[in-house]
Structures are given as C-alpha cells and as structure tokens.
C-alpha positions in Angstrom: -11.9 -4.8 -14.8 -9.5 -2.6 -16.7 -11.2 0.2 -18.7 -9.6 3.1 -20.5 -10.9 6.6 -20.2 -13.0 6.4 -23.4 -14.7 3.2 -22.3 -15.3 4.7 -18.8 -16.9 7.7 -20.3 -19.1 5.7 -22.6 -20.4 3.6 -19.7 -20.7 6.6 -17.4 -22.8 8.4 -20.0 -25.1 5.4 -20.4 -25.5 5.2 -16.6 -26.0 8.9 -16.3 -28.8 8.8 -18.8 -30.5 6.0 -16.8 -30.1 7.9 -13.5 -31.1 11.3 -14.8 -34.9 10.9 -14.5 -34.5 10.0 -10.8 -31.9 12.6 -10.1 -33.9 15.4 -11.7 -37.5 14.2 -11.0 -40.0 16.2 -8.9 -39.9 16.1 -5.1 -43.1 15.8 -3.2 -42.6 18.3 -0.5 -45.5 16.9 1.4 -43.7 13.5 1.8 -40.2 14.5 2.6 -40.1 12.0 5.5 -40.1 9.1 3.0 -38.0 10.8 0.2 -34.9 8.7 0.9 -36.8 5.4 0.8 -38.6 6.4 -2.4 -35.4 7.5 -4.2 -33.6 4.3 -3.1 -36.5 2.2 -4.5 -36.5 4.2 -7.8 -32.8 3.7 -8.2 -33.1 0.0 -7.4 -35.9 -0.4 -10.0 -33.5 0.9 -12.7 -31.5 -2.4 -12.3 -28.1 -0.8 -13.0 -26.5 -1.0 -9.5 -24.2 -3.8 -10.5 -23.0 -2.0 -13.7 -22.5 1.2 -11.7 -20.4 -0.6 -9.2 -18.1 -2.0 -11.9 -17.7 1.4 -13.5 -17.1 3.1 -10.2 -14.5 0.6 -9.1 -12.7 0.9 -12.4 -12.8 4.7 -12.1 -11.3 4.5 -8.6 -8.6 2.1 -9.7 -7.6 4.3 -12.7 -7.7 7.4 -10.5 -5.4 5.9 -7.9 -2.9 4.5 -10.4 -3.1 7.3 -13.0 -1.1 10.5 -13.4 -2.4 14.0 -12.8 -3.7 14.3 -16.4 -5.7 11.1 -16.0 -7.1 12.1 -12.6 -8.1 15.5 -14.0 -9.9 13.8 -16.9 -11.8 11.6 -14.5 -12.8 14.6 -12.3 -14.1 16.2 -15.5 -16.2 13.1 -16.2 -17.8 13.5 -12.7 -18.5 17.1 -13.5 -20.1 16.2 -16.8 -22.1 13.2 -15.6 -23.8 14.6 -12.6 -26.6 12.0 -12.3 -23.9 9.3 -12.2 -22.0 11.3 -9.6 -25.1 11.6 -7.5 -26.3 8.0 -7.7 -23.2 5.8 -8.0 -21.8 5.1 -4.5 -19.7 2.5 -2.7 -21.4 0.4 0.0 -21.9 2.4 3.2 -20.9 -0.4 5.4 -17.2 -1.2 5.5 -14.4 -1.9 8.1 -11.1 -2.2 6.2 -8.4 0.3 5.4 -8.8 -0.6 1.7 -12.5 0.4 1.7 -11.8 3.5 3.7 -9.2 4.5 1.1 -11.7 3.7 -1.8 -14.2 6.0 -0.2 -11.6 8.8 0.1 -10.7 8.3 -3.6 -14.4 8.5 -4.5 -14.5 11.9 -2.7 -11.4 13.0 -4.4 -12.6 12.2 -7.9 -15.9 14.0 -7.3 -13.8 17.0 -6.4 -16.4 18.7 -4.1 -19.4 17.6 -6.2 -22.3 20.0 -6.2 -21.9 21.1 -2.6 -18.6 21.3 -0.8 -20.3 21.3 2.6 -21.9 17.9 1.9 -18.5 16.5 0.9 -16.9 17.9 4.1 -19.6 16.2 6.2 -19.1 13.0 4.3 -15.4 13.2 4.9 -15.8 13.7 8.6 -18.3 10.8 8.8 -15.9 8.5 6.9 -13.0 9.5 9.3 -15.2 8.8 12.3 -16.3 5.4 10.9 -12.6 4.6 10.3 -11.7 5.4 13.8 -14.6 3.3 15.2 -13.3 0.4 13.0 -9.8 0.8 14.6 -8.3 2.4 11.4 -5.9 5.3 11.6 -7.3 7.6 8.9 -4.1 9.7 8.6 -2.1 7.6 6.1 -5.0 7.2 3.6 -5.9 10.9 4.1 -2.4 12.0 3.3 -2.1 9.6 0.3 -5.5 10.7 -1.2 -4.9 14.3 -0.5 -1.7 14.1 -2.6 -3.7 12.9 -5.6 -6.5 15.4 -5.2 -7.1 18.6 -7.0 -5.5 21.8 -5.7 -8.2 24.0 -7.3 -10.3 26.1 -4.9 -13.5 25.6 -6.9 -16.2 27.1 -4.6 -14.2 29.3 -2.2 -14.0 26.7 0.5 -10.5 25.4 -0.3 -9.3 22.8 -2.7 -10.1 19.1 -2.3 -6.5 18.6 -1.2 -6.8 21.2 1.5 -10.2 19.8 2.6 -8.7 16.4 3.1 -5.9 17.8 5.2 -8.0 20.3 7.2 -11.3 18.5 7.8 -9.7 15.0 7.8 -7.7 16.1 10.9 -4.2 16.1 9.5 -3.6 19.8 9.3 -4.6 22.4 11.9 -8.3 23.4 11.5 -9.2 26.9 10.3 
C-alpha cells in the first residue's frame, strides 16, 4: 500500500498513542520472568498488529525507494513516535533474502533506536540467522548501509558504520 509521508505520520501517531500505555506502563520487578509474555499479551489485546504491519511495510518500502531527504524524515518519525518504534516489528521467523533485507531496513530507519547496543545485538542476530538460512548477508548489508545515516548519534558510530563493522563487512574495531 503506497502512503506518503503525511499519511504515514498520521497512522504512526495513532498507533503510537495506542502502544504508549503498554510501552510506558509499570514493570512488576517481582515478575520479571514473565514480563515478555505479559507485554506480548498486552500488545495483542490492543488489536492493532495488522495495522502496524501495513504501516511498517509502507515505511520500509518508502525508505528503500526514497532519497536521503525522505529517509531522514522517516528516521525522524521513528524518533518522534517511540512507542511505535518499540512495538512495531517484522515477524521474527524468516528465511528469504528479501525478508533479511526488510529487517535491515527496519534497523536503518530506527537509526540506533533508544540503545545502540541493542541494535548491534539485533544486527548480529539477523546476520547469524541469514547465514543459517544459507543467505550471504554481505550484499544486503552493503545496500542498506549505503542508505543509512552517517550521524554518530550516541558515540558508538553511525548506523552506516555499525552495519559495516558489526555486520562483518569492514574490519572490526
């Protein structure tokens, strides 16, 4: 589904408002062992997963086909709508180069999210999953690195350099 930036922002804002109570809700420190299950159930109860998938896929398509100005605007939306950024995800099970690329683009548009370390770990896990599926991660890593931000937001390198370094294309630090 083709959506322009203003339509994507409108939909992201709506979803962000729906996700916010779950993303900012209290955490029962006495029940951390079931936190993931409880959050998953709370998110499912919102009934917006299908809408979020449509919006997320439209964002990824526009990000991949857009120019740098468009990509920068989309990264800004992910900075603004943090509950959406936190809750909207692609399916964790995949085995195609296209889905691997989509996951990398999702990382790129989040532009390090709230914690660069989490994004690095996710990148490494995605690359390992790709290798297990028989996918050479290097072409998609190079492609998505080229469309990624070159801003060193949190002192751990830019998203572009993170793709190249931690994705295994460039020499590690």
